[in-house]
Backbone and ligand atoms as CSV (ligand in chain L), in Angstrom:
chain,resi,resn,atom,element,x,y,z
A,1,MET,N,N,-49.829,36.380,182.602
A,1,MET,CA,C,-50.033,37.657,181.943
A,1,MET,C,C,-50.048,37.404,180.444
A,2,TYR,N,N,-50.943,38.025,179.724
A,2,TYR,CA,C,-51.217,37.660,178.343
A,2,TYR,C,C,-50.346,38.449,177.371
A,3,THR,N,N,-49.109,37.991,177.225
A,3,THR,CA,C,-48.169,38.650,176.329
A,3,THR,C,C,-48.178,38.016,174.944
A,4,GLY,N,N,-48.773,36.831,174.837
A,4,GLY,CA,C,-48.699,36.062,173.598
A,4,GLY,C,C,-47.644,34.966,173.669
A,5,TRP,N,N,-46.844,34.967,174.724
A,5,TRP,CA,C,-45.857,33.924,174.959
A,5,TRP,C,C,-46.088,33.353,176.358
A,6,ASN,N,N,-45.622,32.141,176.583
A,6,ASN,CA,C,-45.801,31.529,177.903
A,6,ASN,C,C,-45.011,32.276,178.960
A,7,ASN,N,N,-45.627,32.442,180.114
A,7,ASN,CA,C,-44.944,32.974,181.291
A,7,ASN,C,C,-45.770,32.584,182.513
A,8,PRO,N,N,-45.181,32.674,183.710
A,8,PRO,CA,C,-45.888,32.192,184.901
A,8,PRO,C,C,-46.691,33.267,185.634
A,9,ILE,N,N,-46.913,34.429,185.003
A,9,ILE,CA,C,-47.545,35.552,185.703
A,9,ILE,C,C,-49.062,35.533,185.510
A,10,TYR,N,N,-49.771,35.598,186.617
A,10,TYR,CA,C,-51.223,35.775,186.593
A,10,TYR,C,C,-51.553,36.988,187.444
A,11,MET,N,N,-52.342,37.879,186.916
A,11,MET,CA,C,-52.675,39.106,187.641
A,11,MET,C,C,-54.176,39.191,187.834
A,12,ASN,N,N,-54.568,39.717,188.979
A,12,ASN,CA,C,-55.975,39.982,189.255
A,12,ASN,C,C,-56.114,41.414,189.709
A,13,TYR,N,N,-57.125,42.083,189.175
A,13,TYR,CA,C,-57.415,43.441,189.613
A,13,TYR,C,C,-58.139,43.381,190.955
A,14,VAL,N,N,-57.732,44.237,191.875
A,14,VAL,CA,C,-58.457,44.391,193.139
A,14,VAL,C,C,-58.765,45.874,193.313
A,15,SER,N,N,-59.834,46.176,194.007
A,15,SER,CA,C,-60.285,47.568,194.094
A,15,SER,C,C,-59.685,48.314,195.275
A,16,SER,N,N,-58.896,47.625,196.107
A,16,SER,CA,C,-58.269,48.264,197.259
A,16,SER,C,C,-56.791,47.925,197.256
A,17,ASN,N,N,-55.965,48.823,197.781
A,17,ASN,CA,C,-54.535,48.512,197.846
A,17,ASN,C,C,-54.176,47.716,199.097
A,18,VAL,N,N,-55.149,47.350,199.908
A,18,VAL,CA,C,-54.866,46.534,201.090
A,18,VAL,C,C,-54.560,45.108,200.637
A,19,GLY,N,N,-53.317,44.692,200.863
A,19,GLY,CA,C,-52.931,43.337,200.499
A,19,GLY,C,C,-52.577,43.167,199.031
A,20,SER,N,N,-52.602,44.239,198.247
A,20,SER,CA,C,-52.237,44.130,196.837
A,20,SER,C,C,-50.717,44.153,196.704
A,21,ASN,N,N,-50.215,43.776,195.540
A,21,ASN,CA,C,-48.773,43.693,195.340
A,21,ASN,C,C,-48.222,44.698,194.339
A,22,MET,N,N,-49.075,45.324,193.553
A,22,MET,CA,C,-48.619,46.291,192.556
A,22,MET,C,C,-49.659,47.415,192.504
A,23,ASP,N,N,-49.337,48.513,193.168
A,23,ASP,CA,C,-50.291,49.625,193.258
A,23,ASP,C,C,-49.882,50.740,192.312
A,24,PHE,N,N,-50.857,51.414,191.729
A,24,PHE,CA,C,-50.629,52.544,190.831
A,24,PHE,C,C,-51.113,53.822,191.492
A,25,HIS,N,N,-50.293,54.866,191.392
A,25,HIS,CA,C,-50.641,56.157,191.985
A,25,HIS,C,C,-50.427,57.262,190.967
A,26,ALA,N,N,-51.320,58.251,190.994
A,26,ALA,CA,C,-51.116,59.467,190.207
A,26,ALA,C,C,-50.179,60.374,190.988
A,27,ALA,N,N,-49.192,60.951,190.291
A,27,ALA,CA,C,-48.236,61.843,190.947
A,27,ALA,C,C,-47.983,63.045,190.036
A,28,THR,N,N,-47.255,64.010,190.553
A,28,THR,CA,C,-46.837,65.183,189.778
A,28,THR,C,C,-45.383,65.477,190.159
A,29,TYR,N,N,-44.749,66.393,189.407
A,29,TYR,CA,C,-43.388,66.791,189.795
A,29,TYR,C,C,-43.385,67.331,191.222
A,30,ASN,N,N,-44.372,68.161,191.554
A,30,ASN,CA,C,-44.400,68.754,192.894
A,30,ASN,C,C,-44.582,67.718,193.989
A,31,SER,N,N,-45.428,66.718,193.740
A,31,SER,CA,C,-45.736,65.758,194.803
A,31,SER,C,C,-44.667,64.684,194.955
A,32,LYS,N,N,-44.005,64.295,193.857
A,32,LYS,CA,C,-43.110,63.129,193.911
A,32,LYS,C,C,-41.660,63.454,193.554
A,33,TRP,N,N,-41.454,64.409,192.654
A,33,TRP,CA,C,-40.096,64.711,192.190
A,33,TRP,C,C,-39.849,66.216,192.278
A,34,PRO,N,N,-39.964,66.813,193.465
A,34,PRO,CA,C,-39.918,68.277,193.585
A,34,PRO,C,C,-38.557,68.889,193.238
A,35,ASN,N,N,-37.489,68.125,193.344
A,35,ASN,CA,C,-36.154,68.681,193.101
A,35,ASN,C,C,-35.579,68.286,191.747
A,36,MET,N,N,-36.431,67.717,190.874
A,36,MET,CA,C,-35.962,67.290,189.558
A,36,MET,C,C,-35.677,68.517,188.698
A,37,PRO,N,N,-34.503,68.584,188.045
A,37,PRO,CA,C,-34.249,69.727,187.153
A,37,PRO,C,C,-35.301,69.783,186.044
A,38,SER,N,N,-35.662,70.990,185.625
A,38,SER,CA,C,-36.790,71.154,184.704
A,38,SER,C,C,-36.531,70.517,183.339
A,39,TRP,N,N,-35.252,70.315,182.982
A,39,TRP,CA,C,-34.954,69.718,181.683
A,39,TRP,C,C,-35.092,68.192,181.711
A,40,TYR,N,N,-35.209,67.603,182.929
A,40,TYR,CA,C,-35.249,66.145,183.041
A,40,TYR,C,C,-36.696,65.682,183.115
A,41,HIS,N,N,-37.084,64.777,182.234
A,41,HIS,CA,C,-38.464,64.307,182.191
A,41,HIS,C,C,-38.595,62.956,182.866
A,42,VAL,N,N,-39.404,62.898,183.899
A,42,VAL,CA,C,-39.732,61.637,184.560
A,42,VAL,C,C,-41.144,61.271,184.149
A,43,TYR,N,N,-41.311,60.077,183.589
A,43,TYR,CA,C,-42.656,59.649,183.210
A,43,TYR,C,C,-43.310,58.858,184.336
A,44,ALA,N,N,-42.494,58.088,185.066
A,44,ALA,CA,C,-43.045,57.253,186.130
A,44,ALA,C,C,-41.897,56.698,186.966
A,45,GLU,N,N,-42.232,56.100,188.086
A,45,GLU,CA,C,-41.224,55.499,188.961
A,45,GLU,C,C,-41.863,54.346,189.707
A,46,THR,N,N,-41.105,53.277,189.858
A,46,THR,CA,C,-41.579,52.121,190.615
A,46,THR,C,C,-40.717,51.942,191.847
A,47,ASN,N,N,-41.342,51.817,192.988
A,47,ASN,CA,C,-40.637,51.563,194.249
A,47,ASN,C,C,-41.032,50.191,194.771
A,48,HIS,N,N,-40.047,49.510,195.376
A,48,HIS,CA,C,-40.268,48.168,195.939
A,48,HIS,C,C,-40.188,48.257,197.460
A,49,PHE,N,N,-41.051,47.519,198.137
A,49,PHE,CA,C,-41.138,47.604,199.595
A,49,PHE,C,C,-41.116,46.223,200.246
A,50,LEU,N,N,-40.504,46.203,201.440
A,50,LEU,CA,C,-40.640,45.038,202.304
A,50,LEU,C,C,-42.038,45.056,202.913
A,51,GLY,N,N,-42.425,43.977,203.544
A,51,GLY,CA,C,-43.746,43.901,204.153
A,51,GLY,C,C,-43.969,44.937,205.234
A,52,ASN,N,N,-42.875,45.417,205.852
A,52,ASN,CA,C,-43.016,46.421,206.918
A,52,ASN,C,C,-43.039,47.850,206.377
A,53,GLY,N,N,-43.057,48.013,205.043
A,53,GLY,CA,C,-43.155,49.341,204.456
A,53,GLY,C,C,-41.831,49.987,204.135
A,54,THR,N,N,-40.699,49.293,204.387
A,54,THR,CA,C,-39.388,49.851,204.059
A,54,THR,C,C,-39.169,49.842,202.554
A,55,ASN,N,N,-38.848,51.020,201.989
A,55,ASN,CA,C,-38.559,51.142,200.558
A,55,ASN,C,C,-37.154,50.597,200.304
A,56,ILE,N,N,-37.025,49.604,199.434
A,56,ILE,CA,C,-35.723,48.977,199.187
A,56,ILE,C,C,-35.241,49.202,197.759
A,57,ASN,N,N,-35.682,50.287,197.113
A,57,ASN,CA,C,-35.164,50.591,195.782
A,57,ASN,C,C,-33.698,50.990,195.869
A,58,THR,N,N,-32.984,50.770,194.782
A,58,THR,CA,C,-31.545,50.997,194.806
A,58,THR,C,C,-31.090,52.084,193.850
A,59,GLY,N,N,-31.996,52.727,193.155
A,59,GLY,CA,C,-31.562,53.806,192.279
A,59,GLY,C,C,-32.057,53.674,190.869
A,60,SER,N,N,-31.250,54.161,189.923
A,60,SER,CA,C,-31.749,54.375,188.570
A,60,SER,C,C,-32.112,53.083,187.856
A,61,GLN,N,N,-31.531,51.970,188.255
A,61,GLN,CA,C,-31.896,50.711,187.603
A,61,GLN,C,C,-33.282,50.236,188.030
A,62,GLY,N,N,-33.780,50.799,189.117
A,62,GLY,CA,C,-35.152,50.524,189.501
A,62,GLY,C,C,-35.402,49.145,190.069
A,63,ILE,N,N,-34.347,48.480,190.490
A,63,ILE,CA,C,-34.566,47.155,191.065
A,63,ILE,C,C,-33.997,47.098,192.475
A,64,PRO,N,N,-34.642,46.355,193.356
A,64,PRO,CA,C,-34.209,46.274,194.755
A,64,PRO,C,C,-33.098,45.254,194.951
A,65,VAL,N,N,-32.458,45.331,196.109
A,65,VAL,CA,C,-31.341,44.441,196.424
A,65,VAL,C,C,-31.799,43.115,197.000
A,66,SER,N,N,-33.047,43.005,197.388
A,66,SER,CA,C,-33.533,41.748,197.950
A,66,SER,C,C,-34.968,41.534,197.491
A,67,SER,N,N,-35.539,40.421,197.892
A,67,SER,CA,C,-36.934,40.171,197.550
A,67,SER,C,C,-37.817,41.238,198.172
A,68,TRP,N,N,-38.915,41.532,197.540
A,68,TRP,CA,C,-39.830,42.567,198.000
A,68,TRP,C,C,-41.211,41.968,198.158
A,69,TYR,N,N,-42.071,42.693,198.864
A,69,TYR,CA,C,-43.418,42.210,199.134
A,69,TYR,C,C,-44.448,42.909,198.264
A,70,TYR,N,N,-44.245,44.210,198.043
A,70,TYR,CA,C,-45.182,44.922,197.169
A,70,TYR,C,C,-44.472,46.083,196.487
A,71,THR,N,N,-45.122,46.616,195.459
A,71,THR,CA,C,-44.549,47.727,194.695
A,71,THR,C,C,-45.563,48.858,194.587
A,72,GLU,N,N,-45.041,50.062,194.466
A,72,GLU,CA,C,-45.859,51.251,194.222
A,72,GLU,C,C,-45.357,51.875,192.922
A,73,ILE,N,N,-46.238,52.037,191.952
A,73,ILE,CA,C,-45.898,52.657,190.676
A,73,ILE,C,C,-46.511,54.055,190.657
A,74,TYR,N,N,-45.644,55.059,190.490
A,74,TYR,CA,C,-46.096,56.452,190.455
A,74,TYR,C,C,-46.079,56.946,189.015
A,75,ILE,N,N,-47.229,57.364,188.528
A,75,ILE,CA,C,-47.387,57.885,187.169
A,75,ILE,C,C,-47.345,59.405,187.248
A,76,ASN,N,N,-46.483,60.023,186.432
A,76,ASN,CA,C,-46.356,61.480,186.465
A,76,ASN,C,C,-47.396,62.128,185.551
A,77,ASN,N,N,-48.473,62.601,186.151
A,77,ASN,CA,C,-49.540,63.215,185.352
A,77,ASN,C,C,-49.108,64.521,184.694
A,78,ASP,N,N,-48.063,65.175,185.198
A,78,ASP,CA,C,-47.560,66.374,184.524
A,78,ASP,C,C,-47.068,66.031,183.116
A,79,GLU,N,N,-46.628,64.790,182.905
A,79,GLU,CA,C,-46.220,64.327,181.573
A,79,GLU,C,C,-47.371,63.615,180.865
A,80,PHE,N,N,-48.054,62.705,181.578
A,80,PHE,CA,C,-49.096,61.886,180.945
A,80,PHE,C,C,-50.247,62.723,180.401
A,81,LEU,N,N,-50.536,63.866,181.007
A,81,LEU,CA,C,-51.689,64.665,180.593
A,81,LEU,C,C,-51.356,65.690,179.518
A,82,LEU,N,N,-50.091,65.717,179.078
A,82,LEU,CA,C,-49.735,66.600,177.962
A,82,LEU,C,C,-50.369,66.075,176.668
A,83,ASP,N,N,-50.844,66.972,175.798
A,83,ASP,CA,C,-51.397,66.549,174.513
A,83,ASP,C,C,-50.375,65.752,173.710
A,84,SER,N,N,-49.092,66.083,173.888
A,84,SER,CA,C,-48.036,65.424,173.124
A,84,SER,C,C,-47.696,64.025,173.649
A,85,PHE,N,N,-48.255,63.648,174.808
A,85,PHE,CA,C,-47.961,62.335,175.393
A,85,PHE,C,C,-49.010,61.351,174.877
A,86,SER,N,N,-48.617,60.533,173.903
A,86,SER,CA,C,-49.572,59.657,173.219
A,86,SER,C,C,-50.044,58.518,174.118
A,87,ASN,N,N,-51.183,57.943,173.743
A,87,ASN,CA,C,-51.678,56.771,174.470
A,87,ASN,C,C,-50.695,55.616,174.374
A,88,ALA,N,N,-50.047,55.465,173.208
A,88,ALA,CA,C,-49.065,54.383,173.050
A,88,ALA,C,C,-47.891,54.583,174.007
A,89,LYS,N,N,-47.442,55.825,174.152
A,89,LYS,CA,C,-46.341,56.123,175.056
A,89,LYS,C,C,-46.765,55.866,176.507
A,90,ALA,N,N,-48.005,56.210,176.834
A,90,ALA,CA,C,-48.521,55.941,178.180
A,90,ALA,C,C,-48.546,54.439,178.449
A,91,GLN,N,N,-49.034,53.680,177.470
A,91,GLN,CA,C,-49.073,52.225,177.611
A,91,GLN,C,C,-47.669,51.665,177.773
A,92,GLY,N,N,-46.736,52.114,176.935
A,92,GLY,CA,C,-45.363,51.623,177.007
A,92,GLY,C,C,-44.720,51.944,178.345
A,93,THR,N,N,-45.006,53.134,178.844
A,93,THR,CA,C,-44.454,53.527,180.148
A,93,THR,C,C,-44.998,52.630,181.256
A,94,ILE,N,N,-46.282,52.343,181.202
A,94,ILE,CA,C,-46.882,51.494,182.241
A,94,ILE,C,C,-46.340,50.066,182.146
A,95,TYR,N,N,-46.219,49.524,180.928
A,95,TYR,CA,C,-45.617,48.188,180.782
A,95,TYR,C,C,-44.189,48.176,181.327
A,96,HIS,N,N,-43.429,49.220,181.016
A,96,HIS,CA,C,-42.050,49.343,181.490
A,96,HIS,C,C,-42.009,49.318,183.018
A,97,GLU,N,N,-42.872,50.098,183.646
A,97,GLU,CA,C,-42.895,50.136,185.124
A,97,GLU,C,C,-43.338,48.800,185.701
A,98,MET,N,N,-44.296,48.150,185.046
A,98,MET,CA,C,-44.706,46.824,185.516
A,98,MET,C,C,-43.535,45.848,185.415
A,99,GLY,N,N,-42.704,46.004,184.394
A,99,GLY,CA,C,-41.486,45.192,184.293
A,99,GLY,C,C,-40.599,45.399,185.510
A,100,HIS,N,N,-40.420,46.661,185.907
A,100,HIS,CA,C,-39.664,46.934,187.133
A,100,HIS,C,C,-40.336,46.263,188.332
A,101,ALA,N,N,-41.659,46.366,188.404
A,101,ALA,CA,C,-42.384,45.776,189.537
A,101,ALA,C,C,-42.141,44.267,189.608
A,102,PHE,N,N,-41.946,43.634,188.441
A,102,PHE,CA,C,-41.636,42.203,188.415
A,102,PHE,C,C,-40.159,41.932,188.689
A,103,GLY,N,N,-39.330,42.995,188.747
A,103,GLY,CA,C,-37.921,42.827,189.066
A,103,GLY,C,C,-36.983,42.993,187.885
A,104,LEU,N,N,-37.496,43.454,186.754
A,104,LEU,CA,C,-36.622,43.642,185.584
A,104,LEU,C,C,-35.881,44.974,185.676
A,105,LYS,N,N,-34.610,44.954,185.269
A,105,LYS,CA,C,-33.827,46.185,185.228
A,105,LYS,C,C,-33.857,46.762,183.815
A,106,HIS,N,N,-33.212,47.920,183.642
A,106,HIS,CA,C,-33.182,48.533,182.322
A,106,HIS,C,C,-32.386,47.686,181.342
A,107,ASN,N,N,-32.809,47.726,180.090
A,107,ASN,CA,C,-32.150,47.014,179.001
A,107,ASN,C,C,-31.863,48.041,177.911
A,108,ASN,N,N,-30.990,49.010,178.253
A,108,ASN,CA,C,-30.759,50.149,177.360
A,108,ASN,C,C,-29.880,49.821,176.164
A,109,THR,N,N,-29.326,48.596,176.112
A,109,THR,CA,C,-28.562,48.193,174.932
A,109,THR,C,C,-29.471,47.569,173.878
A,110,ASN,N,N,-30.761,47.415,174.179
A,110,ASN,CA,C,-31.715,46.863,173.215
A,110,ASN,C,C,-32.912,47.803,173.111
A,111,GLU,N,N,-32.916,48.624,172.058
A,111,GLU,CA,C,-34.013,49.590,171.875
A,111,GLU,C,C,-35.334,48.904,171.584
A,112,TYR,N,N,-35.287,47.592,171.309
A,112,TYR,CA,C,-36.499,46.833,171.024
A,112,TYR,C,C,-36.889,45.970,172.221
A,113,SER,N,N,-36.642,46.494,173.411
A,113,SER,CA,C,-37.124,45.899,174.663
A,113,SER,C,C,-37.957,46.953,175.361
A,114,ILE,N,N,-39.054,46.550,175.966
A,114,ILE,CA,C,-39.861,47.509,176.728
A,114,ILE,C,C,-39.065,48.034,177.928
A,115,MET,N,N,-38.006,47.326,178.332
A,115,MET,CA,C,-37.207,47.769,179.471
A,115,MET,C,C,-36.093,48.732,179.073
A,116,CYS,N,N,-35.990,49.076,177.785
A,116,CYS,CA,C,-35.125,50.177,177.384
A,116,CYS,C,C,-35.808,51.463,177.831
A,117,GLN,N,N,-35.038,52.403,178.341
A,117,GLN,CA,C,-35.621,53.684,178.717
A,117,GLN,C,C,-36.003,54.457,177.461
A,118,SER,N,N,-36.854,55.445,177.618
A,118,SER,CA,C,-37.358,56.155,176.435
A,118,SER,C,C,-36.267,56.971,175.759
A,119,GLY,N,N,-35.191,57.266,176.462
A,119,GLY,CA,C,-34.078,57.942,175.829
A,119,GLY,C,C,-32.937,58.139,176.804
A,120,GLY,N,N,-31.724,58.213,176.272
A,120,GLY,CA,C,-30.566,58.433,177.132
A,120,GLY,C,C,-29.295,58.084,176.414
A,121,GLU,N,N,-28.242,57.828,177.190
A,121,GLU,CA,C,-26.910,57.606,176.641
A,121,GLU,C,C,-26.230,56.498,177.417
A,122,LEU,N,N,-25.616,55.549,176.705
A,122,LEU,CA,C,-24.827,54.499,177.341
A,122,LEU,C,C,-23.501,55.080,177.836
A,123,GLU,N,N,-22.770,54.299,178.665
A,123,GLU,CA,C,-21.487,54.766,179.208
A,123,GLU,C,C,-20.503,55.144,178.111
A,124,ASP,N,N,-20.584,54.438,176.952
A,124,ASP,CA,C,-19.650,54.736,175.857
A,124,ASP,C,C,-20.129,55.905,174.992
A,125,GLY,N,N,-21.222,56.554,175.401
A,125,GLY,CA,C,-21.701,57.720,174.672
A,125,GLY,C,C,-22.747,57.411,173.610
A,126,THR,N,N,-23.020,56.125,173.382
A,126,THR,CA,C,-24.037,55.744,172.396
A,126,THR,C,C,-25.421,56.204,172.865
A,127,GLN,N,N,-26.118,56.909,171.979
A,127,GLN,CA,C,-27.478,57.354,172.296
A,127,GLN,C,C,-28.456,56.204,172.073
A,128,PHE,N,N,-29.475,56.144,172.926
A,128,PHE,CA,C,-30.518,55.136,172.712
A,128,PHE,C,C,-31.879,55.771,172.907
A,129,SER,N,N,-32.883,55.151,172.310
A,129,SER,CA,C,-34.263,55.600,172.430
A,129,SER,C,C,-35.169,54.396,172.186
A,130,ARG,N,N,-35.986,54.050,173.151
A,130,ARG,CA,C,-36.841,52.869,173.011
A,130,ARG,C,C,-37.730,52.995,171.782
A,131,GLN,N,N,-37.736,51.919,170.976
A,131,GLN,CA,C,-38.483,51.910,169.716
A,131,GLN,C,C,-39.817,51.189,169.823
A,132,VAL,N,N,-40.125,50.621,170.982
A,132,VAL,CA,C,-41.356,49.826,171.125
A,132,VAL,C,C,-42.129,50.293,172.354
A,133,GLU,N,N,-43.436,50.120,172.310
A,133,GLU,CA,C,-44.283,50.484,173.454
A,133,GLU,C,C,-45.126,49.303,173.916
A,134,THR,N,N,-44.756,48.093,173.442
A,134,THR,CA,C,-45.440,46.879,173.890
A,134,THR,C,C,-44.394,45.877,174.370
A,135,ILE,N,N,-44.850,44.872,175.103
A,135,ILE,CA,C,-43.959,43.849,175.644
A,135,ILE,C,C,-43.420,43.012,174.492
A,136,GLN,N,N,-42.120,42.793,174.484
A,136,GLN,CA,C,-41.454,42.029,173.435
A,136,GLN,C,C,-41.062,40.641,173.962
A,137,TYR,N,N,-40.731,39.737,173.055
A,137,TYR,CA,C,-40.339,38.381,173.446
A,137,TYR,C,C,-39.203,38.408,174.463
A,138,THR,N,N,-38.213,39.268,174.244
A,138,THR,CA,C,-37.069,39.335,175.158
A,138,THR,C,C,-37.512,39.726,176.573
A,139,ASP,N,N,-38.542,40.559,176.676
A,139,ASP,CA,C,-39.053,40.973,177.989
A,139,ASP,C,C,-39.806,39.826,178.656
A,140,ASN,N,N,-40.612,39.124,177.850
A,140,ASN,CA,C,-41.326,37.961,178.369
A,140,ASN,C,C,-40.323,36.933,178.900
A,141,GLN,N,N,-39.240,36.713,178.129
A,141,GLN,CA,C,-38.252,35.719,178.556
A,141,GLN,C,C,-37.486,36.181,179.793
A,142,ALA,N,N,-37.318,37.480,179.970
A,142,ALA,CA,C,-36.660,37.986,181.178
A,142,ALA,C,C,-37.492,37.646,182.403
A,143,VAL,N,N,-38.814,37.736,182.276
A,143,VAL,CA,C,-39.701,37.355,183.387
A,143,VAL,C,C,-39.641,35.843,183.606
A,144,VAL,N,N,-39.642,35.075,182.520
A,144,VAL,CA,C,-39.541,33.615,182.640
A,144,VAL,C,C,-38.230,33.234,183.327
A,145,ASN,N,N,-37.135,33.943,182.978
A,145,ASN,CA,C,-35.847,33.641,183.610
A,145,ASN,C,C,-35.880,33.908,185.113
A,146,LEU,N,N,-36.654,34.904,185.550
A,146,LEU,CA,C,-36.739,35.202,186.974
A,146,LEU,C,C,-37.684,34.265,187.721
A,147,TYR,N,N,-38.783,33.894,187.097
A,147,TYR,CA,C,-39.856,33.185,187.812
A,147,TYR,C,C,-40.077,31.769,187.348
A,148,GLY,N,N,-39.411,31.363,186.241
A,148,GLY,CA,C,-39.656,30.044,185.706
A,148,GLY,C,C,-40.862,30.086,184.785
A,149,GLY,N,N,-41.220,28.918,184.262
A,149,GLY,CA,C,-42.382,28.872,183.362
A,149,GLY,C,C,-41.967,28.412,182.062
L,1,ZN,ZN,ZN,-37.195,52.258,184.118
């Protein structure tokens, strides 16, 4: 994957989700997050699956408990299609979800990681807000740490 730093990821676009490993889907609050409180904004969600279709996601960290075979990334068009949702924010959200698809968890203690969430609060009450919308060296190295390279 062309981040500007070495890593072992190579991706190919395919036109069908049969046999693919990272699928993208358009979703809405009604279709994917019907019970989400109206004050909570979901931009996207990544789910990990075994080969038999079992969803093995574990919750808010967005990473599964075991190896997975494929991922489904759901993009929330109720947010993405707002005039206020910039192209840079859309790109950053997609990179963030792809990080989850590769197995990366949130990095909310580093606002300069694509794996920092767009906003929230640490356990000690510290507020955070992701300051970048592109893949950073620390994110590239997180993938290298998982896959080698
Ligand atoms: Zn996330």
